[in-house]
C-alpha positions, 0 to 999 in steps of 0.5 A, a space after each residue: 608570526 608568518 612562516 612562508 615556505 612556498 616554491 619548495 617542491 615539498 610534498 610532506 611535512 613531518 615537523 615545523 618546530 614549536 611555533 605557538 604564534 604562528 598566524 600565517 602559513 603559506 604552503 603554496 606551490 609545492 607538491 602536497 596532496 593532503 594537509 600535513 598533520 603538523 599544520 593542525 597542531 598549531 592553534 593560532 593559525 588564521 590564514 592558510 595558503 594551500 594553492 598551487 599544489 596537488 590537492 584532489 580534496 580536503 579531508 574531513 579532519 582538516 575541515 573540521 580543524 578549519 572550522 574549529 579555528 574559524 570559530 575560535 579566532 573569529 575569522 579564517 582565510 583559506 587559499 585553494 586556487 589552482 589544485 586538481 580537485 575532483 568532483 566525484 561521489 567520494 568528494 561530495 563532502 568537501 564540495 558541500 562544505 565549500 558551499 556552506 562554510 563561513 571561512 573566507 575562501 579565495 576565488 569566492 570558493 569557485 574552483 575548477 575540478 575534474 567531473 568523474 561521475 558516471 561518463 561525464 568526465 570533464 572540466 567544470 567549476 564548483 559553483 556550476 556543480 553546486 547549481 546542479 548538484 542533485 543530478 551530478 550525484 544522484 547515483 552517489 548514495 547506494 544506501 539511499 537507493 536500496 532504502 528507496 527501493 525497499 520502501 517501494 517494494 514494501 509499498 507494492 507488495 502491501 498494495 498487492 496483499 490488500 488488493 488480493 485480500 479485497 479481491 478474494 473477500 470482495 463478496 464478503 465485503 460487499 455483502 457485509 456493507 449491504 446487510 447493514 444497509 438493508 438492516 438500517 433501511 429495515 429499521 427505518 420502515 419498522 420491518 423485523 424478520 426472524 429468518 432470511 429465507 423460507 424453503 418450501 420443498 417436497 419429500 423428494 428434495 430433502 437431501 438437496 435442501 440439506 445442501 441448501 441449508 449447509 450452504 445458506 447457513 454455514 458458508 454464507 451466514 443466513 438463517 433459513 426457516 424449514 419445516 422439519 426443523 423450525 415448525 413448532 410441534 403441536 401447532 397448526 400446520 397452516 398457521 405455522 406456514 403462514 407465520 414463518 413465511 411472514 418472518 422471512 425476507 425471501 422465500 425459495 421454492 424448490 420445485 421437483 416432479 413430486 411438488 404437484 403432489 405436495 398438498 401445501 405447495 398451493 398454500 405456500 404460493 398463495 401466502 407468498 403472493 399475499 406477503 409480496 403484495 403487502 411488501 413484506 416479502 422481498 424475493 420469491 426465488 424458484 429452483 427447479 430441480 429435475 423437472 422441465 419448465 413445462 411441467 412446473 405446477 400451474 399453481 406457480 402462474 399466479 406469482 410467476 411475474 415476481 419469480 427469480 428463476 434458477 434451473 438447477 444444473 448438473 455440471 459442476 462449474 454451472 452448479 457454482 454459478 447457480 449458487 453465486 446467483 442465489 446468493 446475489 439475489 438474497 441481497 
């Protein structure tokens, strides 16, 4: 059955009666701007002519019905030529449908449309729009850009957090890897140490040595050997000093005005020279405390070429730099 109601200036249709065998419906040359719901009630329509009307787009429900008819009947013809279609963000679903549908369209699915995206207001054709679809409608999905923006923001923040953590803990990370590398090398050379640092000092530097102990052990995680705490009571003082220096990677001499009066200073200097020559001792550090370089005991001359010197400062900022220098030298 064929029903032709074209050229009637129709702008709305409420009913068409009980036309169960209707196969072709011609609604062309009217004033329709949307497909009447009554049309979608016919289950046997295989051809629909909507050309020369006022359609700016075709709604999703109508497109779904057309797809259903095509699947059920096996073929469906749709005529849409000469409608004032609009190519905009709100009609992208219809434009995509034109590109992908298997329904037979007149004019090969290439219809003129008014492009209303951003400031590009002009007439174009759906085929041309399809070839450059992304550029035309890149700004049409705000949710997509919001998600992309959030993802980018999260990535940037994560990177900043990682960079900040790496920067703040850079020395700990460097020290961790260096310490493990050093232990691996020492294991290969069959070197074992009970302590990281042996500290030689005089009685006038006890308070400063406690500060050094706090910094080295509690903050830096090294183990130091000091006379007042680690020497075994009852053993020979000379034996204890020699054995303790042998068990340490490094030795630190805290040199003060009373160092020259310390009877064991020369012994420890000689022992440090021996261990350095034997390649057991890695670093010899001299910290001068309240003493000029010219007044350093002459005994240090025998190891001076191997000494790493720190003249302990008074200013707070310079003290922090001295601590950092000492820490670096332990590696």
